[in-house]
C-alpha positions in Angstrom: 119.7 118.5 70.5 118.4 115.8 68.1 114.6 115.3 67.9 115.2 111.6 68.2 118.3 109.8 69.6 118.8 106.1 70.0 121.5 105.0 72.3 122.6 101.3 72.2 119.1 99.9 71.6 119.0 96.2 72.1 116.1 93.8 71.7 116.3 90.0 71.7 113.7 87.3 71.2 115.1 84.2 72.9 118.5 83.7 71.3 117.7 85.9 68.4 119.2 89.4 68.6 116.7 91.3 66.5 118.2 94.7 67.2 121.8 94.7 68.5 123.1 97.9 70.2 121.8 100.3 67.5 122.6 104.0 67.9 121.8 107.0 65.7 120.3 110.5 65.9 117.6 112.3 63.8 117.5 116.0 63.7 114.4 118.1 63.5 113.2 118.7 60.0 115.3 115.8 58.5 114.3 112.8 56.5 116.3 109.8 57.6 116.0 106.5 55.8 116.5 102.9 57.1 117.3 100.1 54.7 118.4 96.5 54.9 117.4 93.0 53.9 114.3 91.3 55.2 114.9 90.2 58.8 117.4 92.9 59.4 115.5 94.3 62.4 114.0 97.4 60.8 110.4 96.9 61.9 111.5 95.6 65.3 113.4 98.9 65.7 110.2 100.8 64.8 108.2 98.8 67.3 110.7 99.5 69.9 110.9 103.2 69.3 107.1 103.6 69.3 106.4 101.6 72.4 104.9 98.4 70.8 107.9 96.5 72.2 109.9 97.2 75.3 113.7 97.2 74.6 116.0 95.0 76.7 118.5 97.8 77.1 119.4 101.2 75.7 117.8 104.7 75.7 115.3 106.3 73.3 115.3 110.1 73.6 112.5 112.0 71.9 112.3 115.8 72.1 114.5 115.8 75.2 112.8 113.0 77.1 113.7 109.3 77.5 110.5 107.5 76.3 111.5 103.9 77.1 108.6 102.2 78.7 105.9 104.5 77.4 102.8 102.9 75.8 102.1 103.6 72.1 99.2 106.0 72.8 101.5 108.0 75.2 104.2 108.1 72.5 101.6 109.4 70.0 100.5 112.1 72.5 104.2 113.1 72.8 104.2 113.8 69.0 105.5 110.6 67.4 103.3 108.4 65.2 103.9 105.6 62.8 102.4 103.7 59.9 102.5 99.9 59.5 103.5 97.6 56.6 99.9 96.2 56.5 97.4 99.0 56.2 94.5 98.5 58.6 91.9 101.3 58.5 88.5 100.9 60.1 87.1 99.2 57.0 83.4 100.0 57.6 84.1 103.6 58.4 84.3 106.3 55.7 87.5 108.1 54.9 86.3 111.1 56.9 85.3 109.0 59.9 88.7 107.2 59.9 90.6 110.5 60.0 88.2 112.1 62.6 89.0 109.2 65.0 92.7 110.0 64.7 92.2 113.7 65.0 90.4 113.2 68.4 93.9 112.4 69.8 94.3 116.2 70.2 91.0 117.9 69.1 88.8 119.0 72.0 85.5 118.7 70.1 84.0 116.7 67.2 83.7 119.9 65.2 87.4 120.7 65.6 88.3 117.0 64.7 86.2 117.2 61.6 87.8 120.4 60.5 91.3 119.0 61.1 90.4 115.8 59.3 89.2 117.6 56.2 92.4 119.5 56.0 94.5 116.3 56.1 92.2 114.6 53.6 92.7 117.4 51.2 96.4 117.4 51.7 96.7 113.7 50.7 94.3 114.1 47.8 91.3 112.1 49.0 88.7 114.8 49.2 86.6 113.2 46.5 86.7 109.9 48.5 85.8 111.4 51.9 82.4 109.7 52.1 83.7 106.4 50.7 84.1 103.4 53.2 87.7 102.4 53.6 86.8 98.9 52.3 86.1 100.5 48.9 89.6 102.1 48.5 92.5 100.9 46.4 95.8 100.1 48.1 97.2 103.4 47.0 94.3 105.3 48.4 94.4 103.2 51.7 98.0 104.3 52.1 97.0 107.9 51.6 94.3 107.4 54.2 96.8 106.0 56.7 99.0 109.0 56.0 96.1 111.4 56.6 95.3 109.6 59.9 98.8 109.9 61.2 99.0 113.6 60.2 95.7 114.3 62.0 97.5 113.5 65.3 99.8 116.5 64.7 103.1 114.6 64.8 106.5 116.1 65.2 108.0 112.9 64.0 106.4 110.5 61.5 107.7 106.9 61.1 106.8 105.3 57.8 107.1 101.5 57.4 107.3 100.6 53.7 104.7 103.1 52.7 105.6 102.7 49.0 105.3 98.9 48.9 102.8 97.6 46.3 102.4 101.0 44.6 102.7 101.6 40.9 105.6 103.8 39.6 103.2 106.7 39.2 101.8 106.3 42.7 105.4 106.2 44.0 106.2 109.5 42.3 103.1 111.1 43.7 103.8 109.9 47.2 107.4 111.2 47.0 106.0 114.6 46.2 103.4 114.4 49.0 106.0 113.3 51.6 108.3 116.2 50.5 105.3 118.6 51.1 104.7 117.0 54.6 108.3 117.5 55.5 108.2 121.1 54.2 105.3 121.7 56.6 107.6 120.8 59.5 107.2 117.1 60.1 110.4 115.1 60.6 110.3 111.7 58.9 112.0 108.4 59.7 111.5 106.0 56.7 111.8 102.3 56.2 111.7 101.5 52.5 112.7 98.9 49.9 111.8 101.1 47.0 115.2 102.6 46.5 114.0 105.3 44.1 111.9 106.7 46.9 114.6 106.3 49.4 117.2 108.1 47.2 114.7 110.9 46.4 113.7 111.6 50.0 116.5 110.7 52.5 119.1 113.2 53.5 120.9 110.4 55.4 120.5 106.6 55.4 121.1 104.0 58.2 121.7 100.4 57.0 120.8 97.4 59.2 121.8 93.8 58.8 121.2 91.0 61.2 120.1 93.6 63.8 123.3 95.6 63.6 124.0 99.0 62.1 126.5 98.4 59.4 126.6 101.8 57.7 125.4 105.4 58.0 125.8 108.3 55.6 124.3 110.3 52.7 122.6 108.2 50.0 125.4 108.8 47.5 127.9 107.2 49.9 125.7 104.4 51.0 125.1 103.0 47.5 128.8 102.7 46.9 129.5 101.1 50.3 130.9 97.6 49.6 129.4 96.1 52.8 126.0 97.5 52.0 126.2 96.2 48.4 127.1 92.7 49.6 124.5 92.6 52.3 121.5 94.3 50.6 121.8 96.3 47.3 123.6 93.8 45.1 126.0 94.4 42.3 123.4 95.2 39.7 122.0 98.1 41.6 125.4 99.4 42.4 126.4 99.3 38.7 123.2 101.1 37.7 124.2 104.0 40.0 127.4 104.5 37.9 
């Protein structure tokens, strides 16, 4: 049984079909990437999966349960959590305080939440910044903080929405290594990303969206040679660089 399975998901805004009958499955322990041009419906799909939007039709099965209609906090309690394109920590709270708030999703006491928060802070490499207010962090560190916050909720499935956007090449490489470690620890990952180096390094399979529709699905090596994907998103220059 897949950990996550989407069946004919459809979401419209007026006459705009933002997501049009999209189906795919994600197995436990897998890293699945979602790519496509701006406006393809990727973030709408994430919002639908995690309860921020109610789908017009279709089913979303997570860990054996149809979760359509659940509010975001209930989806989180089920073990699915997401990041956002725009990182929005509690700016006046410290790194530690931000992660403790997230850890309270499952922790029964403040002591337990602080212990869990410290483990996640160490995992993402922010232990020296734990007393720093979030407002004083760089973009790269804020993205690590958001990752620590999501992991503090003990997710089975982590949805990452352009987590590499705006990072330097060195920061991208470091984040690739960190996400591989997170996956190695048993967290399944669904990833929206425009940084193709990161997508190629992490994803076992890739789903491609265009105008709300799934136009391709396969291993990265197949996707980068797919003529429809090249024309809709990757471009001839990228395809030529892949050999």
